[in-house]
Rosetta silent file (secondary structure, phi, psi, omega in degrees, C-alpha in Angstrom):
SEQUENCE: MKASSQFRVFLTATIVTLVMAAPRVLLACAVCYGAPDAAQTKGMNMGIVTMLGVTGVVLGGLGGLIICFARRARRYSAEMTP
SCORE:     score description
SCORE:     0.000 S_00000001
   1 L     0.000  140.613  178.087    4.447   36.115   33.019 S_00000001
   2 L   -74.806  162.566 -179.037    7.502   33.959   32.469 S_00000001
   3 H   -65.262  -36.429 -179.521    9.889   34.621   29.627 S_00000001
   4 H   -67.907  -36.105  177.580    8.963   31.322   27.926 S_00000001
   5 H   -68.244  -39.406  178.521    5.266   32.209   28.041 S_00000001
   6 H   -64.976  -40.606  179.091    5.970   35.648   26.592 S_00000001
   7 H   -65.350  -40.319 -179.844    8.034   34.093   23.809 S_00000001
   8 H   -63.725  -42.264  177.399    5.282   31.577   23.054 S_00000001
   9 H   -64.355  -43.467  178.909    2.689   34.371   22.791 S_00000001
  10 H   -62.297  -44.009 -179.364    5.045   36.404   20.595 S_00000001
  11 H   -64.391  -43.597  178.551    5.729   33.417   18.336 S_00000001
  12 H   -62.925  -44.848  179.363    2.038   32.611   17.995 S_00000001
  13 H   -63.346  -38.491  178.852    1.187   36.220   17.209 S_00000001
  14 H   -65.481  -44.047 -179.776    3.982   36.374   14.621 S_00000001
  15 H   -64.715  -43.846  178.799    2.828   33.200   12.874 S_00000001
  16 H   -61.942  -42.047  179.615   -0.783   34.372   12.800 S_00000001
  17 H   -63.689  -43.383  179.820    0.283   37.746   11.410 S_00000001
  18 H   -65.607  -39.381  178.653    2.395   36.144    8.678 S_00000001
  19 H   -67.291  -40.184  178.611   -0.397   33.788    7.660 S_00000001
  20 H   -67.773  -31.062 -179.073   -2.879   36.646    7.554 S_00000001
  21 H   -78.276  -23.157 -178.519   -0.451   38.734    5.472 S_00000001
  22 L  -121.718   76.945 -175.729    0.091   35.943    2.924 S_00000001
  23 H   -67.839  -16.513  178.243   -3.362   34.481    2.133 S_00000001
  24 H   -63.430  -26.334  177.383   -1.997   32.557   -0.852 S_00000001
  25 H   -63.362  -29.533 -175.947   -0.519   30.111    1.632 S_00000001
  26 H   -85.871   -7.260 -179.626   -4.044   29.257    2.701 S_00000001
  27 L   -70.636  145.362 -179.002   -5.317   28.441   -0.791 S_00000001
  28 L   -75.924  151.266  177.259   -6.054   24.809   -1.497 S_00000001
  29 L   -77.368  177.988 -177.793   -3.916   22.834   -3.915 S_00000001
  30 H   -64.202  -32.457 -179.298   -5.300   21.330   -7.113 S_00000001
  31 H   -69.173  -48.646 -178.349   -6.018   18.031   -5.373 S_00000001
  32 H   -69.085  -34.856 -177.930   -7.977   19.595   -2.511 S_00000001
  33 H   -72.196  -26.853  175.411   -9.711   22.062   -4.797 S_00000001
  34 L    97.153   31.785  177.233  -10.891   19.216   -7.008 S_00000001
  35 L   -85.224  102.667 -173.853   -9.290   19.902  -10.393 S_00000001
  36 L   -69.913  -20.700 -177.803   -9.485   16.462  -12.049 S_00000001
  37 L   -96.112    1.658 -178.666   -7.272   17.396  -15.013 S_00000001
  38 L   -73.155  147.559 -179.696   -4.402   18.834  -12.972 S_00000001
  39 H   -63.081  -35.284  179.921   -1.067   17.039  -13.118 S_00000001
  40 H   -65.097  -39.114  178.854   -0.899   16.919   -9.332 S_00000001
  41 H   -66.997  -43.064  178.328   -4.259   15.120   -9.154 S_00000001
  42 H   -63.964  -39.603  177.623   -3.211   12.602  -11.795 S_00000001
  43 H   -64.201  -41.171  178.376    0.054   12.003   -9.958 S_00000001
  44 H   -64.223  -42.028  178.813   -1.761   11.451   -6.687 S_00000001
  45 H   -62.914  -41.093  178.219   -4.131    8.990   -8.340 S_00000001
  46 H   -67.109  -34.430  175.694   -1.230    7.048   -9.833 S_00000001
  47 H   -63.295  -40.865  178.460    0.442    6.999   -6.411 S_00000001
  48 H   -65.003  -44.060  179.044   -2.701    5.511   -4.892 S_00000001
  49 H   -62.243  -41.316  179.129   -2.900    2.863   -7.628 S_00000001
  50 H   -62.889  -45.334  179.532    0.772    2.006   -7.109 S_00000001
  51 H   -64.321  -38.494  176.068    0.355    1.631   -3.349 S_00000001
  52 H   -65.297  -38.574  177.735   -2.713   -0.568   -3.855 S_00000001
  53 H   -64.038  -44.979  178.933   -0.764   -2.684   -6.352 S_00000001
  54 H   -63.063  -42.478  178.405    2.168   -3.147   -3.990 S_00000001
  55 H   -61.985  -42.644  178.351   -0.217   -4.048   -1.157 S_00000001
  56 H   -62.733  -41.350  179.344   -1.987   -6.575   -3.390 S_00000001
  57 H   -65.619  -43.030 -179.812    1.287   -8.190   -4.439 S_00000001
  58 H   -65.239  -45.043  178.850    2.510   -8.475   -0.848 S_00000001
  59 H   -66.201  -37.722  176.039   -0.792   -9.927    0.377 S_00000001
  60 H   -63.121  -41.154  177.121   -0.896  -12.299   -2.597 S_00000001
  61 H   -64.334  -40.282  177.812    2.624  -13.468   -1.800 S_00000001
  62 H   -65.080  -41.961  176.688    1.698  -14.026    1.832 S_00000001
  63 H   -62.931  -41.469  177.119   -1.385  -15.995    0.800 S_00000001
  64 H   -63.122  -38.959  178.255    0.720  -18.086   -1.588 S_00000001
  65 H   -64.537  -41.097  178.140    3.237  -18.774    1.170 S_00000001
  66 H   -64.293  -42.802  177.935    0.467  -19.946    3.506 S_00000001
  67 H   -63.247  -41.891  178.551   -0.942  -22.245    0.805 S_00000001
  68 H   -61.436  -44.703  179.157    2.549  -23.610    0.116 S_00000001
  69 H   -65.446  -37.946  179.214    3.117  -24.323    3.803 S_00000001
  70 H   -64.907  -43.350  178.132   -0.310  -26.006    4.118 S_00000001
  71 H   -65.267  -40.967  179.291    0.393  -28.288    1.150 S_00000001
  72 H   -64.564  -40.799  178.779    3.850  -29.093    2.447 S_00000001
  73 H   -66.062  -40.697  178.341    2.460  -29.931    5.902 S_00000001
  74 H   -64.738  -43.021  179.334   -0.235  -32.150    4.383 S_00000001
  75 H   -65.483  -42.254  179.504    2.337  -33.958    2.223 S_00000001
  76 H   -65.090  -39.981  179.755    4.727  -34.385    5.158 S_00000001
  77 H   -65.472  -39.205  179.513    1.888  -35.667    7.352 S_00000001
  78 H   -68.169  -35.568  179.091    0.863  -38.206    4.676 S_00000001
  79 H   -70.690  -33.210 -176.552    4.471  -39.454    4.347 S_00000001
  80 H   -82.994  -19.918  179.701    4.877  -39.849    8.108 S_00000001
  81 L   -80.281  126.126 -179.002    1.612  -41.749    8.618 S_00000001
  82 L   -74.789    0.000    0.000    2.188  -45.517    8.288 S_00000001
């Protein structure tokens, strides 16, 4: 076996041993566990609402820009037609 393969096996075994020795690391957080009244869950929900709001504002602005350009093109076309 090469030295890099031996090190990889050693590292994997060490990580597995540490995870097995500290089972608290494997416990789910309040969000994953499903505690609806936890502060972390409320914070995550507000983060989702904020991201949806920002996405809505950006898409609304893009839609408004397209409408503005369409009106401007129609007005310009009407002015240029004799």
